[in-house]
TORPA-4810 file (N, C-alpha, C, O; in nm, 3 decimals):
<nodes>
NODE_1_-2.432_2.512_0.459_-2.319_2.478_0.387_-2.216_2.594_0.387_-2.097_2.581_0.418_X
NODE_2_-2.276_2.705_0.351_-2.200_2.829_0.313_-2.136_2.869_0.455_-2.024_2.920_0.457_X
NODE_3_-2.197_2.850_0.558_-2.125_2.880_0.694_-2.003_2.799_0.724_-1.901_2.843_0.777_X
NODE_4_-2.024_2.671_0.684_-1.908_2.564_0.693_-1.785_2.609_0.602_-1.669_2.609_0.643_X
NODE_5_-1.817_2.642_0.492_-1.733_2.700_0.379_-1.654_2.806_0.427_-1.531_2.810_0.420_X
NODE_6_-1.742_2.910_0.486_-1.669_3.028_0.543_-1.575_3.000_0.663_-1.471_3.063_0.679_X
NODE_7_-1.617_2.903_0.744_-1.540_2.850_0.867_-1.403_2.813_0.819_-1.296_2.856_0.859_X
NODE_8_-1.427_2.720_0.720_-1.307_2.644_0.660_-1.193_2.746_0.596_-1.071_2.735_0.609_X
NODE_9_-1.264_2.846_0.523_-1.179_2.943_0.470_-1.108_3.026_0.600_-0.986_3.039_0.604_X
NODE_10_-1.177_3.068_0.683_-1.136_3.146_0.772_-1.046_3.086_0.881_-0.955_3.155_0.928_X
NODE_11_-1.067_2.960_0.923_-0.981_2.917_1.027_-0.923_2.763_0.986_-0.864_2.686_1.062_X
NODE_12_-0.953_2.741_0.860_-0.878_2.599_0.804_-0.729_2.613_0.779_-0.670_2.720_0.782_X
NODE_13_-0.679_2.505_0.757_-0.536_2.507_0.715_-0.516_2.558_0.581_-0.612_2.587_0.509_X
NODE_14_-0.402_2.569_0.547_-0.348_2.632_0.407_-0.393_2.510_0.302_-0.436_2.537_0.190_X
NODE_15_-0.379_2.383_0.346_-0.421_2.293_0.258_-0.583_2.265_0.234_-0.631_2.217_0.131_X
NODE_16_-0.653_2.304_0.349_-0.813_2.295_0.318_-0.848_2.416_0.241_-0.948_2.408_0.171_X
NODE_17_-0.781_2.531_0.241_-0.820_2.649_0.158_-0.775_2.619_0.023_-0.843_2.663_-0.070_X
NODE_18_-0.674_2.555_0.000_-0.627_2.512_-0.148_-0.732_2.423_-0.205_-0.754_2.430_-0.326_X
NODE_19_-0.805_2.329_-0.122_-0.899_2.234_-0.191_-1.024_2.310_-0.209_-1.097_2.279_-0.303_X
NODE_20_-1.059_2.414_-0.124_-1.161_2.497_-0.170_-1.137_2.583_-0.309_-1.221_2.595_-0.397_X
NODE_21_-1.024_2.633_-0.310_-0.982_2.702_-0.430_-0.998_2.615_-0.551_-1.053_2.658_-0.652_X
NODE_22_-0.950_2.493_-0.543_-0.950_2.404_-0.643_-1.101_2.358_-0.684_-1.125_2.314_-0.797_X
NODE_23_-1.189_2.371_-0.596_-1.324_2.334_-0.629_-1.374_2.469_-0.698_-1.440_2.463_-0.802_X
NODE_24_-1.345_2.577_-0.646_-1.393_2.695_-0.739_-1.334_2.679_-0.896_-1.399_2.699_-0.999_X
NODE_25_-1.212_2.641_-0.887_-1.147_2.637_-1.009_-1.213_2.526_-1.125_-1.226_2.542_-1.246_X
NODE_26_-1.246_2.416_-1.043_-1.318_2.321_-1.121_-1.457_2.345_-1.176_-1.503_2.302_-1.282_X
NODE_27_-1.517_2.425_-1.080_-1.660_2.470_-1.133_-1.662_2.574_-1.253_-1.739_2.579_-1.349_X
NODE_28_-1.551_2.660_-1.220_-1.517_2.768_-1.354_-1.489_2.712_-1.477_-1.531_2.753_-1.585_X
NODE_29_-1.394_2.590_-1.451_-1.352_2.526_-1.582_-1.464_2.459_-1.651_-1.478_2.469_-1.773_X
NODE_30_-1.542_2.392_-1.578_-1.675_2.316_-1.622_-1.765_2.418_-1.693_-1.818_2.393_-1.802_X
NODE_31_-1.780_2.531_-1.627_-1.869_2.626_-1.687_-1.817_2.688_-1.822_-1.896_2.702_-1.915_X
NODE_32_-1.680_2.726_-1.833_-1.630_2.792_-1.948_-1.594_2.692_-2.048_-1.588_2.732_-2.164_X
NODE_33_-1.567_2.552_-2.020_-1.502_2.479_-2.134_-1.594_2.346_-2.134_-1.576_2.255_-2.215_X
NODE_34_-1.681_2.342_-2.049_-1.756_2.211_-2.043_-1.688_2.088_-2.037_-1.723_1.986_-2.097_X
NODE_35_-1.580_2.101_-1.956_-1.498_2.003_-1.923_-1.535_1.917_-1.791_-1.603_1.974_-1.706_X
NODE_36_-1.498_1.796_-1.769_-1.525_1.731_-1.647_-1.484_1.797_-1.525_-1.390_1.875_-1.537_X
NODE_37_-1.532_1.784_-1.415_-1.486_1.853_-1.275_-1.357_1.817_-1.248_-1.286_1.905_-1.198_X
NODE_38_-1.303_1.695_-1.272_-1.183_1.631_-1.244_-1.076_1.716_-1.321_-0.968_1.739_-1.267_X
NODE_39_-1.104_1.761_-1.438_-0.996_1.835_-1.528_-0.986_1.979_-1.452_-0.879_2.038_-1.461_X
NODE_40_-1.082_2.032_-1.385_-1.053_2.156_-1.309_-0.970_2.131_-1.187_-0.878_2.206_-1.153_X
NODE_41_-1.007_2.020_-1.119_-0.938_1.986_-1.001_-0.769_1.959_-1.020_-0.685_1.980_-0.933_X
NODE_42_-0.743_1.907_-1.156_-0.617_1.885_-1.184_-0.548_1.999_-1.250_-0.426_1.994_-1.263_X
NODE_43_-0.621_2.107_-1.296_-0.579_2.198_-1.367_-0.538_2.185_-1.515_-0.452_2.249_-1.575_X
NODE_44_-0.614_2.093_-1.560_-0.579_2.048_-1.711_-0.574_2.138_-1.797_-0.684_2.194_-1.801_X
NODE_45_-0.487_2.189_-1.881_-0.478_2.277_-1.993_-0.380_2.218_-2.068_-0.263_2.220_-2.030_X
NODE_46_-0.420_2.155_-2.191_-0.323_2.079_-2.286_-0.279_2.166_-2.421_-0.326_2.275_-2.454_X
NODE_47_-0.197_2.103_-2.476_-0.143_2.159_-2.601_-0.089_2.036_-2.675_-0.052_1.932_-2.620_X
NODE_48_-0.089_2.065_-2.826_-0.017_1.988_-2.914_0.133_2.019_-2.913_0.168_2.136_-2.927_X
NODE_49_0.222_1.924_-2.898_0.373_1.950_-2.915_0.400_1.952_-3.067_0.475_2.028_-3.128_X
NODE_50_0.321_1.847_-3.118_0.340_1.820_-3.272_0.221_1.767_-3.304_0.129_1.761_-3.222_X
NODE_51_0.209_1.721_-3.434_0.079_1.663_-3.484_0.037_1.534_-3.413_-0.080_1.498_-3.418_X
NODE_52_0.132_1.461_-3.344_0.113_1.336_-3.295_0.132_1.330_-3.157_0.125_1.218_-3.108_X
NODE_53_0.157_1.435_-3.073_0.169_1.445_-2.942_0.129_1.542_-2.863_0.171_1.657_-2.872_X
NODE_54_0.028_1.494_-2.760_-0.051_1.595_-2.693_0.013_1.605_-2.527_0.059_1.505_-2.473_X
NODE_55_0.008_1.721_-2.467_0.090_1.730_-2.342_-0.009_1.800_-2.251_-0.095_1.878_-2.292_X
NODE_56_0.008_1.766_-2.122_-0.039_1.862_-2.000_0.058_1.878_-1.917_0.136_1.785_-1.895_X
NODE_57_0.070_1.993_-1.858_0.168_2.013_-1.753_0.063_2.060_-1.628_-0.023_2.146_-1.644_X
NODE_58_0.085_1.995_-1.513_0.000_2.032_-1.412_0.083_2.053_-1.278_0.184_1.990_-1.249_X
NODE_59_0.026_2.149_-1.203_0.090_2.159_-1.061_0.051_2.067_-0.970_-0.067_2.033_-0.961_X
NODE_60_0.150_2.018_-0.890_0.104_1.914_-0.783_0.037_1.982_-0.674_0.085_2.084_-0.624_X
NODE_61_-0.082_1.927_-0.632_-0.155_2.011_-0.541_-0.175_1.897_-0.428_-0.148_1.779_-0.452_X
NODE_62_-0.227_1.942_-0.297_-0.260_1.850_-0.198_-0.373_1.755_-0.240_-0.384_1.644_-0.189_X
NODE_63_-0.450_1.799_-0.326_-0.565_1.721_-0.364_-0.522_1.593_-0.419_-0.595_1.494_-0.407_X
NODE_64_-0.393_1.585_-0.487_-0.344_1.490_-0.538_-0.272_1.391_-0.436_-0.259_1.273_-0.470_X
NODE_65_-0.230_1.427_-0.329_-0.149_1.339_-0.261_-0.222_1.221_-0.174_-0.339_1.232_-0.136_X
NODE_66_-0.159_1.131_-0.152_-0.202_1.008_-0.074_-0.174_1.027_0.060_-0.118_1.130_0.095_X
NODE_67_-0.203_0.946_0.137_-0.167_0.946_0.292_-0.013_0.954_0.323_0.028_0.986_0.435_X
NODE_68_0.070_0.924_0.219_0.217_0.917_0.241_0.288_1.051_0.185_0.409_1.071_0.193_X
NODE_69_0.203_1.131_0.133_0.240_1.269_0.091_0.299_1.243_-0.066_0.368_1.335_-0.107_X
NODE_70_0.282_1.148_-0.142_0.309_1.146_-0.272_0.190_1.139_-0.363_0.083_1.101_-0.314_X
NODE_71_0.197_1.170_-0.478_0.089_1.178_-0.575_-0.004_1.014_-0.589_0.057_0.910_-0.613_X
NODE_72_-0.119_1.018_-0.574_-0.195_0.911_-0.556_-0.181_0.836_-0.690_-0.176_0.903_-0.793_X
NODE_73_-0.176_0.699_-0.696_-0.161_0.641_-0.824_-0.276_0.633_-0.919_-0.268_0.615_-1.040_X
NODE_74_-0.385_0.649_-0.845_-0.526_0.700_-0.942_-0.518_0.812_-1.005_-0.556_0.824_-1.122_X
NODE_75_-0.465_0.913_-0.933_-0.443_1.042_-0.993_-0.362_1.042_-1.126_-0.395_1.094_-1.233_X
NODE_76_-0.229_0.960_-1.089_-0.147_0.944_-1.215_-0.211_0.876_-1.331_-0.184_0.912_-1.446_X
NODE_77_-0.297_0.777_-1.304_-0.365_0.705_-1.388_-0.465_0.792_-1.471_-0.474_0.787_-1.593_X
NODE_78_-0.534_0.865_-1.394_-0.645_0.979_-1.433_-0.563_1.081_-1.541_-0.610_1.112_-1.651_X
NODE_79_-0.449_1.121_-1.494_-0.379_1.226_-1.563_-0.320_1.156_-1.709_-0.304_1.224_-1.810_X
NODE_80_-0.294_1.028_-1.704_-0.252_0.977_-1.830_-0.374_0.945_-1.920_-0.373_0.968_-2.041_X
NODE_81_-0.475_0.892_-1.857_-0.591_0.872_-1.949_-0.648_1.005_-1.989_-0.700_1.006_-2.100_X
NODE_82_-0.648_1.104_-1.929_-0.713_1.242_-1.962_-0.613_1.300_-2.082_-0.654_1.365_-2.178_X
NODE_83_-0.488_1.267_-2.061_-0.403_1.313_-2.165_-0.410_1.224_-2.309_-0.401_1.280_-2.418_X
NODE_84_-0.425_1.101_-2.295_-0.466_1.022_-2.415_-0.597_1.040_-2.476_-0.616_1.041_-2.598_X
NODE_85_-0.687_1.053_-2.388_-0.845_1.092_-2.416_-0.836_1.222_-2.489_-0.890_1.229_-2.599_X
NODE_86_-0.775_1.326_-2.439_-0.776_1.446_-2.514_-0.723_1.449_-2.652_-0.781_1.505_-2.745_X
NODE_87_-0.588_1.374_-2.661_-0.552_1.352_-2.781_-0.629_1.265_-2.878_-0.617_1.286_-2.998_X
NODE_88_-0.700_1.177_-2.838_-0.787_1.101_-2.934_-0.908_1.205_-2.970_-0.941_1.234_-3.085_X
NODE_89_-0.958_1.247_-2.869_-1.084_1.333_-2.926_-1.054_1.452_-3.000_-1.132_1.494_-3.085_X
NODE_90_-0.939_1.511_-2.969_-0.903_1.631_-3.055_-0.859_1.582_-3.206_-0.856_1.667_-3.295_X
NODE_91_-0.831_1.461_-3.231_-0.800_1.410_-3.361_-0.908_1.341_-3.439_-0.892_1.292_-3.551_X
NODE_92_-1.027_1.342_-3.364_-1.127_1.282_-3.438_-1.213_1.379_-3.524_-1.211_1.494_-3.483_X
NODE_93_-1.280_1.358_-3.623_-1.379_1.424_-3.684_-1.485_1.485_-3.597_-1.492_1.439_-3.483_X
NODE_94_-1.564_1.575_-3.627_-1.667_1.635_-3.567_-1.784_1.520_-3.569_-1.810_1.466_-3.677_X
NODE_95_-1.842_1.490_-3.470_-1.956_1.394_-3.463_-1.910_1.253_-3.405_-1.988_1.160_-3.382_X
NODE_96_-1.770_1.249_-3.384_-1.720_1.136_-3.318_-1.650_1.161_-3.205_-1.601_1.272_-3.184_X
NODE_97_-1.640_1.055_-3.118_-1.544_1.073_-2.993_-1.513_0.933_-2.950_-1.569_0.833_-2.997_X
NODE_98_-1.410_0.934_-2.848_-1.346_0.819_-2.811_-1.373_0.795_-2.659_-1.389_0.886_-2.578_X
NODE_99_-1.376_0.671_-2.631_-1.394_0.645_-2.467_-1.311_0.536_-2.425_-1.314_0.435_-2.494_X
NODE_100_-1.238_0.540_-2.325_-1.145_0.438_-2.288_-1.211_0.296_-2.274_-1.306_0.277_-2.198_X
NODE_101_-1.158_0.199_-2.349_-1.213_0.076_-2.307_-1.121_-0.034_-2.242_-1.153_-0.149_-2.210_X
NODE_102_-0.977_0.040_-2.227_-0.870_-0.045_-2.168_-0.780_0.035_-2.139_-0.744_0.120_-2.220_X
NODE_103_-0.720_0.025_-2.007_-0.603_0.125_-1.966_-0.508_0.040_-1.865_-0.543_-0.005_-1.756_X
NODE_104_-0.380_0.027_-1.925_-0.290_-0.049_-1.847_-0.181_0.048_-1.796_-0.119_0.118_-1.876_X
NODE_105_-0.158_0.052_-1.671_-0.073_0.162_-1.611_0.038_0.118_-1.539_0.011_0.038_-1.449_X
NODE_106_0.169_0.150_-1.556_0.286_0.090_-1.483_0.336_0.212_-1.407_0.374_0.311_-1.471_X
NODE_107_0.339_0.211_-1.272_0.388_0.296_-1.190_0.531_0.280_-1.139_0.558_0.196_-1.054_X
NODE_108_0.623_0.363_-1.192_0.771_0.328_-1.190_0.849_0.394_-1.067_0.952_0.341_-1.026_X
NODE_109_0.795_0.519_-1.006_0.850_0.569_-0.907_0.740_0.656_-0.833_0.634_0.685_-0.888_X
NODE_110_0.771_0.697_-0.705_0.684_0.790_-0.651_0.690_0.941_-0.726_0.798_0.994_-0.753_X
NODE_111_0.575_0.997_-0.752_0.552_1.132_-0.801_0.566_1.234_-0.679_0.486_1.237_-0.586_X
NODE_112_0.670_1.313_-0.692_0.668_1.418_-0.597_0.725_1.544_-0.680_0.760_1.536_-0.798_X
NODE_113_0.729_1.664_-0.602_0.779_1.789_-0.671_0.659_1.884_-0.692_0.553_1.862_-0.635_X
NODE_114_0.676_1.990_-0.775_0.587_2.081_-0.787_0.500_2.065_-0.889_0.386_2.111_-0.879_X
NODE_115_0.545_1.992_-1.008_0.472_1.982_-1.117_0.485_1.819_-1.183_0.575_1.739_-1.159_X
NODE_116_0.386_1.804_-1.259_0.407_1.703_-1.335_0.359_1.696_-1.490_0.250_1.745_-1.520_X
NODE_117_0.439_1.638_-1.584_0.432_1.669_-1.724_0.360_1.539_-1.754_0.394_1.438_-1.694_X
NODE_118_0.258_1.537_-1.846_0.195_1.389_-1.927_0.189_1.433_-2.066_0.145_1.537_-2.113_X
NODE_119_0.250_1.319_-2.130_0.256_1.335_-2.271_0.178_1.218_-2.324_0.167_1.118_-2.254_X
NODE_120_0.120_1.223_-2.453_0.049_1.113_-2.521_0.080_1.094_-2.663_0.107_1.192_-2.733_X
NODE_121_0.077_0.973_-2.713_0.093_0.951_-2.845_0.005_0.840_-2.917_-0.019_0.738_-2.853_X
NODE_122_-0.047_0.855_-3.054_-0.129_0.747_-3.086_-0.033_0.645_-3.147_0.052_0.682_-3.227_X
NODE_123_-0.045_0.519_-3.111_0.023_0.417_-3.176_-0.043_0.337_-3.288_0.021_0.275_-3.373_X
NODE_124_-0.160_0.342_-3.282_-0.252_0.283_-3.392_-0.397_0.348_-3.400_-0.472_0.372_-3.305_X
NODE_125_-0.417_0.369_-3.525_-0.565_0.427_-3.551_-0.639_0.332_-3.644_-0.602_0.314_-3.760_X
NODE_126_-0.747_0.269_-3.590_-0.839_0.195_-3.693_-0.965_0.283_-3.683_-0.976_0.392_-3.626_X
NODE_127_-1.067_0.204_-3.758_-1.192_0.277_-3.778_-1.266_0.278_-3.647_-1.338_0.373_-3.615_X
NODE_128_-1.248_0.174_-3.572_-1.326_0.177_-3.432_-1.242_0.172_-3.301_-1.290_0.192_-3.189_X
NODE_129_-1.120_0.143_-3.327_-1.033_0.149_-3.214_-0.900_0.218_-3.232_-0.842_0.206_-3.340_X
NODE_130_-0.847_0.291_-3.130_-0.733_0.367_-3.136_-0.657_0.336_-3.008_-0.705_0.345_-2.895_X
NODE_131_-0.525_0.297_-3.039_-0.439_0.256_-2.928_-0.330_0.370_-2.906_-0.263_0.420_-2.996_X
NODE_132_-0.325_0.401_-2.785_-0.221_0.515_-2.738_-0.117_0.470_-2.645_-0.119_0.358_-2.593_X
NODE_133_-0.025_0.560_-2.626_0.066_0.536_-2.514_0.073_0.675_-2.453_0.050_0.771_-2.525_X
NODE_134_0.105_0.692_-2.313_0.126_0.813_-2.236_0.231_0.779_-2.133_0.261_0.667_-2.091_X
NODE_135_0.279_0.890_-2.101_0.385_0.895_-1.982_0.360_1.012_-1.897_0.308_1.115_-1.940_X
NODE_136_0.404_0.994_-1.754_0.401_1.106_-1.692_0.561_1.136_-1.612_0.628_1.050_-1.556_X
NODE_137_0.588_1.251_-1.624_0.736_1.279_-1.574_0.719_1.369_-1.469_0.629_1.453_-1.473_X
NODE_138_0.811_1.356_-1.358_0.817_1.467_-1.241_0.881_1.593_-1.294_0.912_1.597_-1.413_X
NODE_139_0.903_1.694_-1.216_0.966_1.809_-1.241_1.130_1.812_-1.291_1.195_1.895_-1.354_X
NODE_140_1.165_1.679_-1.231_1.318_1.653_-1.266_1.308_1.578_-1.393_1.413_1.516_-1.410_X
NODE_141_1.228_1.559_-1.482_1.213_1.483_-1.598_1.237_1.338_-1.573_1.280_1.262_-1.660_X
NODE_142_1.209_1.301_-1.456_1.208_1.147_-1.445_1.074_1.062_-1.468_0.967_1.095_-1.416_X
NODE_143_1.085_0.971_-1.535_0.966_0.887_-1.569_0.877_0.831_-1.438_0.943_0.755_-1.367_X
NODE_144_0.770_0.849_-1.403_0.700_0.820_-1.303_0.604_0.707_-1.331_0.589_0.613_-1.253_X
NODE_145_0.544_0.719_-1.437_0.440_0.616_-1.489_0.426_0.617_-1.648_0.443_0.713_-1.724_X
NODE_146_0.398_0.511_-1.675_0.371_0.487_-1.814_0.263_0.393_-1.850_0.254_0.291_-1.783_X
NODE_147_0.175_0.415_-1.951_0.042_0.354_-1.978_0.024_0.329_-2.119_0.089_0.401_-2.195_X
NODE_148_-0.048_0.242_-2.169_-0.108_0.217_-2.285_-0.259_0.202_-2.270_-0.305_0.144_-2.171_X
NODE_149_-0.340_0.253_-2.366_-0.481_0.258_-2.359_-0.538_0.230_-2.489_-0.473_0.257_-2.590_X
NODE_150_-0.672_0.168_-2.496_-0.761_0.141_-2.617_-0.876_0.241_-2.590_-0.936_0.257_-2.484_X
NODE_151_-0.896_0.304_-2.705_-1.014_0.386_-2.708_-1.114_0.334_-2.807_-1.062_0.288_-2.909_X
NODE_152_-1.233_0.330_-2.803_-1.338_0.299_-2.887_-1.409_0.419_-2.937_-1.466_0.498_-2.861_X
NODE_153_-1.404_0.431_-3.070_-1.473_0.532_-3.145_-1.604_0.525_-3.161_-1.654_0.431_-3.223_X
NODE_154_-1.682_0.628_-3.104_-1.829_0.628_-3.102_-1.887_0.750_-3.195_-1.819_0.851_-3.213_X
NODE_155_-1.999_0.737_-3.244_-2.066_0.853_-3.297_-2.170_0.919_-3.200_-2.237_0.852_-3.121_X
NODE_156_-2.176_1.048_-3.210_-2.254_1.116_-3.113_-2.411_1.111_-3.173_-2.503_1.163_-3.110_X
</nodes>
């Protein structure tokens, strides 16, 4: 495998080298932050905008593209779910965590450009269920997808 990786790095396309770099980024992020590999592939680094809103800004990479050259709908749904899930899990007390039990996504336009911004807020917080909404915007601040989700609160 190392020989094949070396051959791809030496003779592969820029896109193929980018994918190898993203794989290294995903492994590094997993080791450093104990995050999911997909977080590293997407380059997820979030922040609170205020006490109710969580945000990710990610670069659009070839990993995200479908065969038409636009961001794959599954990647958009993953980005929104990750943003809402991060918000939920960062708002819960130690010993509790939230998992997605339902996700409804509306895709409004093709996602293109160099970056995407995903933001999430909590609409309702109960003892066992939390309902969120999230949106993804392109670099021109156009809404490309919107979702709602329900998270079940569990104990570790």
